[in-house]
N, C-alpha and C positions, 0 to 999 in steps of 0.2 A: 543133576550136577550144575554146579554154578557157572556161570558164563565166563570163559577165559579170554584173557586180552594179553597179547605179547608186545613188549617194547624191546627196540633195538638201540644200541648207541656204540659208536666207535670213539676210541680215545688213545692218547698217547701220540707218538710221531707217525706220519704216514708210513705205508707199505703197500707192495703191488698186489692187495688182495681186498682191501676194505671195500671198494666199490663192488666187486663179484661176490664177496660173502653177504652184503646187505642184499644185493640182488637174489643171490642163492637163497637166503632165508624168505625172502618174501615168495619167491617162486615155491618153496618146498610148503610154506604153510598153506599156499593157495592150491597145491596139489593134494595134500594129505588132510589138511583142517581148514576148508575155506572158511567156515563160520567163526572162527577166531580173528577178532579184531586187532590190527597192527598199527603201531604208531612208533615213531624213531623221536628220540631226544637229539636236539641239535646240540654239536660241540660238547658230546659226551657227558660226563658227570656235572658239567656246568649246565647243561640243559635240564638235568635232573633237578637240581638245587634251584633253578630260576623258573622251573615250571614251563621250559620252552620245548615245545614238541611238534612233530608234523604227523597228521593222519595220512597212513597209508590208503590212498584211494583206489577204487576199482580200476582206474586208468593207469595208476602207477603199477598196480599188480600185472595188468596187462603187458605193460611195457619194461617189466623189471629185467627181462633178459639182456636189455641194452646196457644194463650196467656193467655186464661181463666185458665189455668193450673200453672201460674206462678206467683210469688212475684215480688217485685222490680219494676222498670220501664224499659220497653224495649227502652225508647228514653232518658232516663237521667233526671236527676233533677239538680236543682241550687236553691240559695235564692238570687235573684236580685230583687230590688226594684227600678223601673224605674224613680222614683221622687228623688231619693237619688243620685243626679248627682255625689257628692264627693266619694261615695262609688264605683260608677261605673267606675270613672276615676282612682281610686286607684287600682283597680283590672284589669284595662287595657282593660276594655269593650267599653269604648268610650274615644274619646279624649279631652283633656283640652278644655273648651269652648263649649263643645257639650251638647245638651239637650237629654238625653235618650230617652225620649218620641219620639222626632222628629227621632231620629236615627232608633228607632224601626218601627216608622210609615213609613219611607221612604224604610226601608228593607221590610217590608210587601208589599208595593206598587211595588218594583221592583220585588219581587218574584211572583207578580199578585195574592196575597192571598184575596179571598173577604170574606173568612169565618175563625175564629180563636176560636178553642175550647182549653180552659185554665182547666187543671185537677189538683186542688189544694185547699189547704184551703182558710181562710180569707184572708191572706197575697197576695196569688196568685191572687184571684178573685177582692180584692180591688185594686190590681195593674192592674188587667185587666180593672177594673172600670175606673181607671186613664188613660189608654191608649184609651178606648172606647171614653171617654170625649174629649181627645185630638184630636182622629182622626175626630170626629164630628165637633169640634170647627173648624178645619183646612182643611175641606172639603175631608177627605178622606172616601171613602165608605167601609166600613168593617163592619160585623157583628161578634160580640163577644158574645160566649155562653160558660160560665163555668160549670163545674160540681163539686160539694163539696167533696173534700177530707180531711178527719182529723180524726185520731184514738181518738182524744179528744172528738168528737162530741160536738163542741163549736161553730159553726157558727150561727149567728142570721141572720134571722129567721127559719133557716132550722132545722126541727124534727130530722131527723137522716142523718148524712153524710156517705158517703161512706167509708168502711172498718172498722168501728169501733165495729161492731158487731164480726167480724173476730178477731180483735185485742183481744178483751176481751175473746173470746172462746181460743185462742192460749195462751194468757197469763196464763189462768187458768191450761192448759195443761202443761205448763212450771213450774208452781209453784207445781203441784202436785208432780213432781219429787224433787224438790227443797225442799220440805216440809219434806222429809225424813232424810235431813240432822239434824233434831232435835233429831235423835237416834245416831248420829256420838260422841257426847261428852256431858258430864253433863252441866246443866245450860247454854243452848245454845240460844241466842236470834238471830232469822231471821227476818230481815226486807226485806219485798217485795217491792221494788220502782215500780211505774206504771207510765207511761208517763200521762201528763195532767199538763199543766202550770198555767192555770186559773179555770180549770173545772175538778171537781172529778168524772165525769161521768164515765170514762174507769176505775177508780180504783174500784168505786163500782160496776160496770157491771162485772169486773174480778173476784171480790170477789163473787158475785153472782154465776157465771159461776163455779168457783172453788168449791163452797159448793154443788151445783146441781151435779157436778162431783164425789164428794168424800162421801156425805152424806150417801149414801146407800152401802157403801163397807162393806164387811164382814171381821171379824178379828177372831184370835185365843184368847179368852179371857185368862186373866193372863198374857200375855206377854207385852212387852213394844209397840210394833207394834199396837197401838189400836186408836180408834176415835179421843181420845185427840191429838194424833200427827198430825191430820188434822185440828185442830181448827184454827180459826182466833181469836186472843185475842184483837186486836184494828183495828180500820179502821180511817185514818187520811185524810180529804180532805181539800182542800181551802176554802170552803164553811161552815165548821165546826169547832167551837172552842171548846178547851178544857182546863182543869186545868193540868198542867204538874206535879205538886205535887200530885193531887188526882189520875191521871192516873198512876204515877210511883208508889203509893202505891197499887193501884188495881192489877197491873201487878206483883209487887212484891210477893203478895200474891200467884198469878198463880204460878209464878216462884218455890216458896217455895213448893208449893203443889205437881205440876206434874214435874219440873225440866227444863221446857223449855217455851218460849214465841214465840208467831209469831205475826207480825203486818203488816197490808198493809199499804203504804203510797203513796198518790200522790206526783208526784216530784213537784209539784207547793205548797204543804202544807208548811207553815212556811217560804217560800222564802223571803217575806217582813222582817221578823225578822232577818234571816240570812245575807241577804244583809245590813240591817242597822247596825247589829254587824260589818260586815266587813269594811263598810265605815267609820265607828265611829273609827275604829283601823286605818285608813288611806289607805285602800286597794281601788285601782282603779277596779270597778266591769266591767268586759267585755260585752259588747252589740253587737247585730246583726244589719244588715242594717236598719231593721224595728224598731230600738229601744229597741228591748226585751233583757232582761238580758239572756246571754248566760246559759240555765239552766244547761248544763253539767258541767259548772263550779262552780257549787253552791254546787252540791253533796248534796241534801236534806237528801237522805237514810243515808247517812254517819253521817249527823248531828243527826238524830233522834236515829242512832244507839249508838252513844257515850251518847248522853243526857239520853236515856232510859236505856242503857246498864249499865252506871254507879249506876243508882237508884235502880234498880232490882237485882244487884249483878250479872251480867252475866259473866261467866267465858269465853265465847266464843261468840262473836258476829259477824255476816256476814250478808252483804246487797247484795241481789241479784236483777237485773234489768232485767224485761222480754220485755222492750220497743223495742230495735232493732230485738229480736227474733220475737215478736208478729207483728211489723210492716211491717215485710219484707215476710210475710206469703201470699200465694195465698188466694183469696177471698173464703170464705165459701159459702154454698148454698144459706143463707139469703142474703148476701151481692151481690151475682151474681144476684139474682132476683131484687133486688134494683137498681144494676148497669144497667141491661137491661132497666128497665123502665125509669130511668133517661137519658140513652144513646139515647132511641128512640124519647123522648121529645127534647132532644138537637139538634138532627137532624133535625126534624120537625120544631122546632123554628129558627134553622139557615136557612133553606130553604124559611121560611117565613119572615127572615130578623127581627127577634126579639131578640134582646140582653138581657142578663141577666144571671142568675145561676139557673139551675134546682134544684128542691127540694119541698119537703113538707112544704108548707107554714104554719107556725104556728099561723100567724095572719089572715088567711083565712081557718080556720078549719081544717088545714092539707092537704089541696088541692094540688096535685102535678101541679107544674106550673113553668114558666120560672120567676123567682123573680128579680125585678129591682136592677140593680148594686148598687145604692144609698143606699138601704135598707140591704146591706151585711155587716156584721161586725165580728169581733171575740170577744172572751172574754165572750161567754155566759155561765152562771153559771148552774150547775147541780141543779135540782129541789129536794132538800132532802125531800120535801113533797111526791115525787112519792110514791104511796102505796107499790110497790115492793121493796123499800128501806127501808121503815119502817118494813115490813116482814123479810127482811134479817137482819135487825139490832136486831130485836127481836130473831132471831135465834142465832146470833153471842153472844146475851146477853149483849149489850152495851146500854148506855143512853147517849144522846149527847144534847147540847144545840146550836141551830143554831144561827150562828152571823147575 
């Protein structure tokens, strides 16, 4: 049997699983196939194109368990689409006239890689699918096994992506402190913007974790530091429509009664409206290599703050974003368990030359399996009919109409 060599890369945005997934893969190979050489490409597909890699040494293998304690990525990330040649040329990753897929394939071949593990979201793994298809069509022998990373939990058909549970828990911790800003000045509006381009799962899950964290707090009755301070007065998701005038009137009553208002907003809520407004005004909207609107240039939280703040008569309005704080955290116990199960399957699949993305397949009753690349895509919407979401919204005291 030909000598095997496995390469790892992480790509896309950060999530509270990347460091642990890298550590888990190193540990698993060391346990079940210690003879396989391991390398990691720096900064995702950029490292593949540039031939920038790290050899995983015996000392790294011995200390790989330490990576479970850390957030971020120990091998670096980037956003590179191998089928977007123009962007790769512009960034100096390939030369004019070169096909990035061919450059990547030839680099992997020169490096002697027989197994490639991609740890990322839908863009990372659909890019892996493009690479795997190119390799197969051109006679390159390579097994590609991805692990699903995204704080949005929006990869089809995967039930739970790595890092999302942690992001919700850490986002709730973040806002538990921020919510105290309501006591800093009269008539304060606090907007908590949570990550989630197309999917409101993280916003909803963060709100639930925040309620669970704060609902049993004890207070000194009669003072301003009371349970109302920890309330959520509105939750806005991409999957849910609302009437701005009615919402404004409802929130105005809350402001007049208690003197402050708190809302949770998904960064993807209202994006289409904001983009349409700006394009109508002649503004050119920035997009990334994958064609997505650069969400950080849209600033949904600020838009909500201005719109709602004016209606409800806020004298002080602030937008707090938990995204970068939450996505950079180390994985919690629930994610560590999920990571281990997916890592074990990823290595098993790689050794058996089965390509795909590991995950609990929603189309096969939630079975953990290596899902075919062609079935992987992004943009999965949050199911607002989930019982836990309805129970949470009853607690918040809202009524919504699903789009």
